ROLO-207298 format. One line per 5 residues: number of its first residue (from 1); for each residue x, y, z of N, C-alpha, C. Coordinates in pm, 1 decimal, padded with zeros to 6 digits, always signed. Example, Ala and Ser with C-alpha at 12.3 -4.5 7.8 and 13.67 -1.06 7.14 Angstrom:
residues 2
1 = +01319.0 -00569.0 +00780.0 +01230.0 -00450.0 +00780.0 +01320.0 -00330.0 +00780.0  +01285.0 -00225.0 +00708.0 +01367.0 -00106.0 +00714.0 +01290.0 +00003.0 +00787.0
END
This chain:
residues 120
1 = +09645.7 +09507.3 +08209.4 +09679.5 +09389.0 +08304.1 +09596.3 +09275.5 +08245.4  +09653.2 +09165.2 +08278.8 +09585.2 +09050.3 +08231.9 +09644.1 +08926.9 +08332.5  +09539.5 +08823.0 +08350.4 +09579.5 +08691.0 +08408.0 +09752.1 +08658.4 +08390.6  +09802.0 +08635.9 +08492.2 +09938.6 +08585.4 +08479.5 +10025.0 +08679.7 +08520.3  +10003.2 +08833.7 +08506.6 +10076.6 +08933.5 +08528.8 +10097.0 +08926.2 +08670.3
6 = +10193.8 +09004.6 +08722.2 +10236.2 +09011.5 +08876.6 +10203.8 +09172.1 +08893.9  +10152.0 +09185.6 +09024.9 +10129.0 +09317.4 +09063.1 +10194.0 +09344.9 +09215.8  +10240.3 +09489.1 +09234.5 +10298.8 +09506.2 +09347.4 +10194.6 +09610.7 +09411.3  +10173.7 +09624.8 +09550.1 +10119.8 +09713.4 +09611.7 +10172.4 +09826.3 +09691.0  +10166.3 +09950.8 +09655.4 +10255.4 +10049.1 +09737.4 +10169.5 +10128.7 +09839.9
11 = +10205.7 +10127.6 +09966.6 +10121.5 +10219.4 +10065.9 +10189.3 +10342.5 +10074.4  +10157.7 +10463.5 +10051.2 +10196.0 +10595.3 +10061.4 +10266.5 +10609.1 +10187.5  +10376.0 +10664.4 +10186.1 +10462.8 +10686.3 +10313.8 +10515.1 +10575.1 +10373.3  +10506.9 +10442.7 +10318.2 +10547.7 +10325.8 +10361.7 +10643.9 +10247.5 +10277.2  +10605.3 +10203.3 +10156.5 +10676.1 +10147.6 +10043.0 +10584.3 +10051.8 +10005.7
16 = +10656.2 +09932.5 +09927.7 +10574.5 +09831.4 +09861.6 +10553.7 +09728.1 +09999.2  +10420.3 +09697.6 +09999.3 +10379.2 +09615.7 +10115.8 +10323.4 +09485.3 +10093.5  +10313.6 +09462.9 +09946.1 +10252.2 +09328.3 +09887.2 +10259.1 +09313.5 +09773.3  +10269.5 +09195.1 +09705.8 +10269.0 +09155.6 +09567.0 +10187.3 +09015.5 +09538.3  +10140.6 +09011.6 +09431.4 +10048.8 +08873.6 +09400.3 +10056.1 +08874.5 +09240.2
21 = +09994.6 +08752.0 +09208.0 +09951.1 +08728.8 +09080.4 +09818.2 +08739.7 +09036.1  +09811.6 +08833.7 +08929.4 +09669.4 +08847.5 +08883.6 +09604.8 +08726.4 +08818.0  +09497.5 +08690.8 +08853.3 +09434.4 +08568.9 +08793.4 +09306.7 +08576.4 +08708.7  +09264.4 +08705.6 +08706.7 +09119.3 +08735.1 +08633.5 +09159.0 +08877.0 +08564.2  +09067.2 +08872.6 +08461.0 +09081.9 +09020.7 +08413.2 +09029.9 +09124.0 +08474.9
26 = +09065.1 +09266.1 +08465.2 +08992.8 +09345.6 +08567.8 +08834.3 +09393.4 +08518.1  +08758.7 +09401.1 +08605.7 +08617.9 +09419.5 +08578.0 +08585.0 +09571.2 +08651.3  +08527.1 +09638.7 +08580.1 +08477.8 +09791.1 +08648.1 +08360.1 +09761.5 +08706.8  +08383.8 +09782.2 +08839.5 +08258.4 +09761.4 +08947.5 +08302.5 +09799.6 +09072.8  +08180.4 +09826.7 +09145.8 +08200.4 +09872.7 +09288.2 +08224.1 +09748.5 +09373.7
31 = +08319.0 +09729.3 +09466.9 +08326.6 +09624.0 +09533.3 +08306.9 +09693.3 +09669.9  +08222.2 +09608.4 +09768.5 +08193.4 +09675.8 +09905.4 +08327.8 +09691.4 +10014.3  +08441.0 +09617.4 +09968.7 +08544.0 +09642.9 +10048.6 +08648.1 +09745.5 +10020.9  +08604.7 +09817.1 +09900.4 +08717.0 +09922.1 +09838.2 +08671.7 +10049.1 +09892.9  +08744.4 +10104.9 +09968.0 +08708.3 +10258.9 +10027.8 +08718.5 +10346.9 +09893.1
36 = +08662.1 +10435.4 +09867.8 +08649.0 +10539.6 +09760.3 +08663.7 +10451.2 +09626.2  +08569.2 +10378.0 +09593.5 +08547.5 +10284.9 +09480.2 +08537.3 +10375.1 +09347.5  +08499.3 +10510.0 +09372.2 +08511.8 +10585.0 +09249.1 +08658.7 +10633.1 +09201.6  +08749.7 +10613.2 +09296.8 +08896.6 +10631.8 +09247.8 +08937.1 +10499.4 +09214.3  +08890.4 +10390.0 +09273.5 +08955.4 +10266.8 +09243.2 +08827.2 +10167.6 +09170.9
41 = +08800.9 +10195.7 +09067.1 +08675.8 +10109.0 +09006.8 +08705.7 +09952.9 +08966.2  +08836.8 +09942.3 +08947.2 +08881.1 +09811.3 +08866.4 +08896.7 +09707.2 +08972.7  +08822.1 +09587.0 +08957.8 +08841.3 +09475.0 +09055.7 +08886.9 +09367.8 +08995.0  +08978.2 +09290.9 +09044.7 +09030.3 +09147.0 +08980.7 +09078.7 +09067.7 +09102.1  +09091.4 +08944.8 +09050.6 +09136.5 +08856.4 +09165.7 +09259.9 +08810.1 +09141.8
46 = +09317.4 +08789.3 +09257.5 +09475.9 +08743.2 +09267.8 +09501.7 +08624.0 +09352.2  +09620.8 +08559.9 +09319.3 +09673.3 +08425.2 +09413.3 +09817.5 +08460.6 +09450.8  +09848.6 +08354.1 +09528.7 +09987.4 +08374.3 +09539.8 +10019.0 +08495.0 +09609.4  +09959.4 +08567.6 +09694.6 +09951.7 +08706.1 +09763.1 +10080.4 +08696.5 +09864.2  +10166.3 +08785.0 +09867.3 +10251.3 +08788.9 +09973.0 +10236.0 +08939.2 +10018.4
51 = +10230.2 +08931.2 +10170.3 +10211.7 +09065.9 +10238.3 +10305.5 +09060.2 +10336.9  +10378.6 +09196.8 +10325.1 +10487.2 +09251.4 +10417.8 +10452.3 +09384.5 +10470.8  +10334.0 +09418.3 +10522.0 +10298.6 +09532.9 +10574.4 +10396.1 +09597.2 +10693.8  +10447.7 +09485.6 +10769.5 +10524.3 +09533.5 +10902.0 +10695.9 +09539.5 +10856.5  +10689.8 +09507.7 +10731.0 +10841.1 +09524.0 +10674.1 +10841.9 +09564.1 +10523.8
56 = +10763.7 +09677.1 +10493.3 +10768.7 +09729.7 +10358.5 +10896.0 +09725.6 +10296.1  +10885.6 +09744.4 +10152.4 +11037.6 +09762.0 +10083.6 +11019.9 +09899.3 +10043.7  +11107.8 +09990.3 +10121.8 +11101.3 +10118.5 +10112.8 +11184.6 +10167.2 +09966.7  +11112.7 +10256.9 +09888.7 +11178.4 +10310.1 +09780.5 +11260.1 +10421.9 +09799.8  +11385.2 +10405.1 +09897.6 +11482.5 +10505.2 +09905.0 +11561.4 +10509.4 +09772.3
61 = +11634.9 +10619.0 +09786.4 +11734.3 +10660.7 +09680.6 +11796.6 +10543.6 +09645.9  +11851.4 +10460.6 +09728.3 +11948.6 +10342.1 +09716.1 +11868.1 +10238.8 +09628.1  +11743.7 +10213.1 +09650.5 +11673.4 +10108.8 +09601.9 +11646.9 +10182.9 +09454.8  +11603.9 +10302.6 +09440.5 +11542.7 +10357.9 +09307.4 +11672.6 +10365.4 +09212.6  +11814.0 +10363.3 +09237.8 +11896.6 +10359.6 +09178.2 +11938.6 +10214.4 +09116.2
66 = +11886.8 +10113.2 +09171.7 +11863.6 +09982.6 +09129.4 +11790.3 +09947.6 +09017.5  +11678.8 +10037.8 +09007.9 +11559.9 +10013.2 +08906.8 +11589.6 +10067.9 +08768.5  +11581.0 +09979.2 +08667.7 +11592.0 +10032.2 +08535.5 +11475.5 +10163.4 +08494.8  +11369.9 +10148.2 +08566.8 +11281.0 +10265.3 +08542.7 +11342.7 +10410.1 +08573.9  +11449.5 +10394.2 +08675.3 +11501.8 +10518.4 +08692.6 +11633.5 +10558.5 +08624.7
71 = +11686.4 +10480.4 +08529.4 +11793.0 +10510.2 +08454.2 +11759.3 +10624.4 +08378.5  +11873.1 +10727.5 +08372.1 +11859.0 +10850.7 +08308.3 +11759.1 +10932.1 +08368.8  +11728.9 +10923.4 +08482.0 +11634.5 +11017.2 +08540.1 +11735.9 +11099.8 +08657.2  +11695.8 +11227.0 +08670.5 +11740.8 +11317.0 +08768.4 +11708.4 +11255.5 +08915.7  +11804.5 +11222.1 +08988.8 +11771.1 +11173.2 +09121.5 +11710.2 +11273.5 +09204.4
76 = +11725.6 +11397.2 +09182.0 +11675.0 +11519.9 +09277.7 +11532.6 +11551.7 +09229.1  +11475.2 +11491.3 +09137.6 +11344.5 +11525.3 +09088.8 +11255.9 +11422.4 +09165.4  +11145.1 +11454.1 +09159.2 +11022.3 +11371.8 +09250.9 +11003.3 +11231.1 +09161.2  +10988.3 +11113.1 +09247.4 +10954.3 +11018.7 +09190.0 +10813.0 +10960.9 +09193.6  +10731.4 +11053.7 +09240.9 +10594.6 +11012.8 +09252.4 +10533.6 +10950.7 +09142.0
81 = +10583.5 +10992.7 +09000.4 +10521.0 +10920.4 +08883.9 +10520.4 +10774.6 +08885.5  +10623.9 +10725.3 +08968.9 +10661.9 +10571.3 +08977.4 +10547.6 +10514.2 +09055.0  +10482.4 +10572.3 +09157.8 +10387.9 +10509.3 +09239.4 +10253.4 +10564.9 +09209.8  +10218.8 +10658.6 +09136.1 +10091.4 +10717.0 +09135.7 +09980.9 +10641.1 +09033.5  +10035.4 +10535.1 +08967.7 +09934.9 +10483.7 +08857.5 +09999.6 +10320.1 +08839.6
86 = +09917.6 +10248.8 +08792.0 +09964.8 +10145.5 +08738.2 +10021.5 +10116.3 +08615.6  +10150.2 +10063.7 +08612.1 +10200.7 +10050.4 +08478.0 +10316.4 +09951.2 +08483.0  +10365.9 +09886.7 +08374.5 +10459.1 +09788.3 +08363.4 +10588.5 +09830.5 +08400.7  +10666.1 +09726.9 +08478.4 +10811.4 +09755.4 +08495.3 +10871.5 +09612.1 +08444.0  +10996.0 +09624.5 +08430.8 +11085.9 +09523.7 +08372.9 +11086.6 +09376.7 +08464.3
91 = +11112.4 +09264.7 +08413.7 +11128.9 +09169.0 +08520.7 +11252.3 +09178.6 +08623.0  +11362.6 +09284.9 +08573.2 +11447.2 +09295.5 +08678.3 +11411.0 +09384.0 +08788.0  +11329.5 +09490.7 +08754.2 +11266.2 +09574.8 +08845.5 +11168.5 +09503.7 +08935.2  +11101.3 +09418.0 +08879.1 +11005.0 +09324.3 +08958.5 +11073.3 +09247.2 +09070.9  +11192.8 +09202.6 +09012.3 +11283.7 +09093.2 +09127.4 +11328.9 +09204.4 +09234.6
96 = +11378.6 +09322.1 +09190.5 +11429.2 +09416.4 +09293.8 +11325.8 +09455.3 +09400.3  +11190.8 +09487.1 +09341.5 +11095.4 +09540.7 +09416.9 +11038.4 +09429.3 +09525.6  +11063.0 +09311.5 +09474.8 +10994.7 +09195.3 +09565.6 +11109.3 +09124.3 +09625.4  +11202.6 +09182.1 +09656.5 +11329.8 +09120.1 +09688.5 +11336.6 +09032.7 +09812.2  +11238.7 +09082.3 +09891.6 +11225.5 +08998.3 +10029.9 +11106.0 +08891.4 +10017.8
101 = +11060.1 +08862.6 +09903.5 +10934.1 +08805.6 +09880.6 +10967.0 +08649.7 +09914.6  +11088.5 +08595.7 +09922.1 +11122.6 +08451.5 +09965.2 +11105.7 +08449.6 +10114.2  +11109.3 +08558.0 +10187.0 +11111.9 +08547.1 +10319.1 +10967.9 +08577.4 +10387.7  +10870.5 +08601.4 +10283.7 +10734.0 +08611.5 +10325.2 +10648.7 +08509.0 +10310.6  +10544.9 +08453.8 +10397.8 +10461.8 +08361.6 +10372.9 +10361.6 +08408.9 +10281.0
106 = +10300.5 +08326.8 +10202.0 +10199.2 +08386.1 +10123.5 +10065.5 +08399.0 +10195.3  +09978.1 +08468.3 +10162.6 +09850.2 +08506.1 +10205.6 +09749.5 +08385.0 +10126.3  +09633.4 +08360.5 +10193.3 +09543.1 +08274.3 +10139.6 +09511.7 +08337.3 +09985.1  +09495.9 +08258.9 +09883.4 +09491.0 +08320.9 +09749.0 +09336.0 +08348.9 +09745.8  +09308.6 +08425.1 +09610.4 +09184.2 +08445.8 +09567.5 +09116.9 +08572.8 +09635.1
111 = +09179.9 +08659.6 +09691.4 +09125.4 +08774.3 +09744.4 +09099.0 +08882.1 +09625.3  +08990.6 +08954.1 +09636.6 +08959.8 +09079.9 +09537.9 +09028.2 +09188.3 +09585.0  +09093.1 +09263.7 +09482.9 +09164.3 +09392.9 +09534.6 +09148.5 +09486.1 +09419.8  +09158.8 +09606.3 +09432.0 +09137.0 +09708.8 +09322.7 +09273.5 +09733.7 +09269.9  +09264.7 +09781.6 +09138.3 +09383.0 +09810.9 +09099.7 +09451.8 +09954.1 +09113.6
116 = +09508.8 +09955.2 +09252.7 +09547.3 +10092.8 +09292.1 +09719.8 +10074.8 +09304.2  +09776.1 +09975.3 +09232.2 +09914.7 +09957.6 +09290.0 +09974.7 +09927.5 +09135.4  +10096.9 +09895.0 +09140.7 +10182.2 +09863.2 +09040.6 +10187.8 +09754.3 +08966.7  +10137.1 +09744.5 +08833.6 +10148.7 +09601.0 +08782.2 +10274.0 +09568.2 +08733.1  +10305.2 +09439.3 +08750.9 +10434.3 +09384.8 +08693.6 +10425.6 +09299.0 +08586.6
END
């Protein structure tokens, strides 16, 4: 992950609840706002954050079929691999995963967050 990348934030049992642009390199450190810092030790700054916690983008079967990351994968198998760690997705998948972004107001920029989500 590096400055300029985009990142999505997935909430278990809900879906994608936010995305933002990374503006600093990740630093391994304990941040006082991060629960379980031993599990999420990487801290970085973001801006242009969009939050949609009340209207998450649900990763249901119909949405997963639109994603290039799921091409040639068995729909009946678990898709936990997609949300359990940070990894790159294509520009197409980024667009699909943040499809409601234009309907969401950006949050104030510059917040620190842990790398517990999907990098774009």
